[in-house]
C-alpha positions as a printed Julia matrix, in Angstrom:
130×3 Matrix{Float64}:
 179.88  143.83  78.52
 182.82  142.18  76.77
 183.86  138.69  77.72
 187.14  138.59  79.63
 189.55  136.03  78.23
 192.42  134.43  80.12
 195.84  136.02  79.83
 198.76  134.02  78.42
 200.3   133.77  81.9
 197.08  132.25  83.29
 196.88  129.78  80.37
 200.49  128.68  80.92
 199.95  128.25  84.66
 196.7   126.27  84.12
 198.42  123.96  81.64
 201.31  123.38  84.06
 198.86  122.7   86.92
 197.0   120.12  84.78
 200.21  118.1   84.33
 199.13  116.8   80.92
 195.76  115.46  82.12
 192.21  116.74  81.77
 190.98  118.54  84.89
 187.36  117.56  84.32
 185.48  115.54  86.9
 183.44  112.46  86.07
 179.99  111.8   87.55
 181.48  109.65  90.3
 183.81  112.5   91.37
 187.02  111.05  89.92
 189.25  113.07  87.61
 188.92  112.41  83.87
 191.63  109.94  82.72
 192.18  111.63  79.32
 195.63  112.9   78.51
 195.87  116.31  76.84
 197.04  116.33  73.23
 198.19  119.43  71.38
 195.17  121.17  69.84
 192.67  118.75  71.42
 191.86  120.55  74.67
 190.12  123.73  75.78
 190.6   126.3   78.52
 187.32  126.72  80.36
 185.86  129.12  82.92
 184.81  127.09  85.98
 182.18  129.71  86.79
 180.94  130.8   83.32
 182.19  134.17  82.1
 178.57  135.25  81.52
 177.9   134.94  85.26
 181.16  136.2   86.74
 183.86  138.16  84.96
 186.74  136.31  86.54
 189.7   135.52  84.27
 192.0   134.36  87.08
 193.84  131.08  87.43
 191.37  129.92  90.13
 188.54  130.13  87.56
 190.46  128.42  84.75
 190.56  124.71  84.02
 191.96  122.65  81.16
 189.45  120.18  79.72
 189.48  117.56  76.97
 186.9   118.07  74.22
 184.28  115.62  75.58
 184.46  117.09  79.1
 184.23  120.63  77.73
 181.21  119.74  75.59
 179.43  118.13  78.55
 180.13  121.11  80.82
 179.02  123.6   78.16
 175.61  121.9   77.86
 175.06  122.39  81.58
 176.44  125.95  81.57
 174.13  127.1   78.77
 171.06  126.12  80.79
 172.38  127.76  83.96
 173.23  131.0   82.13
 169.78  131.12  80.5
 168.04  130.6   83.84
 170.12  133.31  85.56
 169.29  135.75  82.75
 165.57  134.97  83.02
 165.63  135.52  86.78
 167.56  138.79  86.39
 165.11  140.0   83.74
 162.09  139.06  85.84
 163.58  140.84  88.84
 164.16  143.97  86.72
 160.62  143.84  85.29
 161.78  143.07  81.75
 159.28  141.01  79.76
 159.34  139.59  76.24
 157.01  141.8   74.17
 156.35  138.97  71.7
 155.21  136.45  74.29
 151.55  135.55  73.92
 149.31  134.96  76.88
 148.24  131.37  77.45
 144.61  130.81  76.45
 142.44  131.02  79.54
 145.11  132.63  81.72
 144.48  135.89  83.55
 146.45  137.76  80.87
 144.16  136.35  78.15
 141.14  138.39  77.04
 138.97  135.25  77.32
 137.76  133.32  80.34
 136.44  129.77  80.34
 133.45  129.15  82.57
 132.9   126.0   84.62
 129.97  125.04  82.39
 132.22  125.11  79.29
 131.24  128.51  77.96
 133.7   131.27  77.08
 133.31  134.97  77.86
 135.43  138.03  77.17
 136.91  139.34  80.39
 136.37  143.03  79.62
 132.75  142.91  78.35
 131.27  139.87  80.02
 129.65  138.69  76.75
 128.98  135.0   76.65
 129.72  132.84  73.64
 128.99  129.16  74.05
 131.4   127.19  71.85
 129.9   123.8   72.69
 126.64  124.63  70.88
 128.39  125.7   67.65
């Protein structure tokens, strides 16, 4: 699935809509006070392109570099979580992931008394005495 980039018409319209100011929002909800300088701003997908293939003007915003960097940090985590949920829903698992020691997927089981047994055979090996 190729990433859909904004067309030149969308980029022109987004830049005109921004009126020379960053469209990013600060934590208090106000608009970022930065003015846009040539070569020092980015066009950004409001809803990340990895989640929704929307290259329209409604999904485009013009951000200064600091606002874009801050938004990207958040977006990377959201995209990763959505991919994990999609994979889990589809039954896709990482083949290199190791089971946690003592979990139900582990071949060993820890007993209340401190001993360890193999789940499949039931053999007991007491590690505390060794």
